[in-house]
C-alpha positions, 0 to 999 in steps of 0.5 A: 685242575678242575673240570665241570660238566660244561668244561669237559664238553668244551675240550678238544675231542682228543684231549677229552678222550684221553682225559676220560679214558685215563680217569679210571686208572689201570684196566685189563688189556685183552686181545679178543679173537673171533672168526666169522661164519665165512671163515674170516679171522679178527683180532682186536684189543679191548680195555673194557672187560669187566667181571660179572660173577663166578657162579655162573662164570660171566664176564662183560665187555663194552663194544663201541659203535662200529659200521656194519662189516666183518668186525668183532661185534659182527663175528660174535653176534653171528657165531656166539664164540670169542676168545680173550687173551692176556697180552705179554710185554713181548708183543704189546706193540703188535697188540696195540696195532690190532686197533688199526682200522683194517679193511673187512676180511683182513686178518689182524693175526696176519697183519701184526704177526700173531698166531691163531690157535684153535681148540676143540669145540671153540670156533674162535681163535686164541692167540698162540703166543700167550698161555693165559687165555679163556673163551666165552659164549655169548649169552646176552647183549645190552644196547646202551642208547646213550652212546650207541655202545653194546655190552656183550655178556659171555659165559666162560666156557674154557680157561687155560692158565699155566699150572705154576700161576694158579694157587691152591685157592684158585688165585691166579698170579697175574703179576708173575705172568707178566700180563700187561695192563693199560691206562687210557687208550695207548699207555701200557704197563706192568704191575707191582704187587703191594700185598694180598689181603684176607677176606674183610670181616667186621670182627677182625682186622685184615691181614696179609696172606 
């Protein structure tokens, strides 16, 4: 099938959303934990995470337009702290349930049965059921006028990964950790490694490492 720009606009809203959201392939699936200045906890699932750089350690996430209230964007803008937690097969359904539109002040942690875990110096809660997690401090926001979304740029201030998953060169074995990925908005997957390759150079072929 082929779709022109006009064809895309003519599609039924749900069909168009599924088509465009799954077009880019597999994405990171992460639970973002936040806590408001008033003490309200929030847990939301995001698939829009992206790497920005390692020096300094920066990452971004795209937040869709939301009505004012005690949500992820509100908490991050007011406190600057948030956590990002990998999802395991044992609780991917609970993670997906966090996308439901709960009322302001309702804790998704409590609603889906996940455990908020706090670490010194970080206001936002981690997900206690997962050991691959990191925390960010908001350093910049970028508003996208085209569709009303906001890009949040965070500096990574805390990382927690099991020792056995980190190689001598710093590479984290995500597959060994059984971290869940996603396609579209509601399809979850485990990965199968094809191979890790050496740094590409013009004077030598790549090799498996």
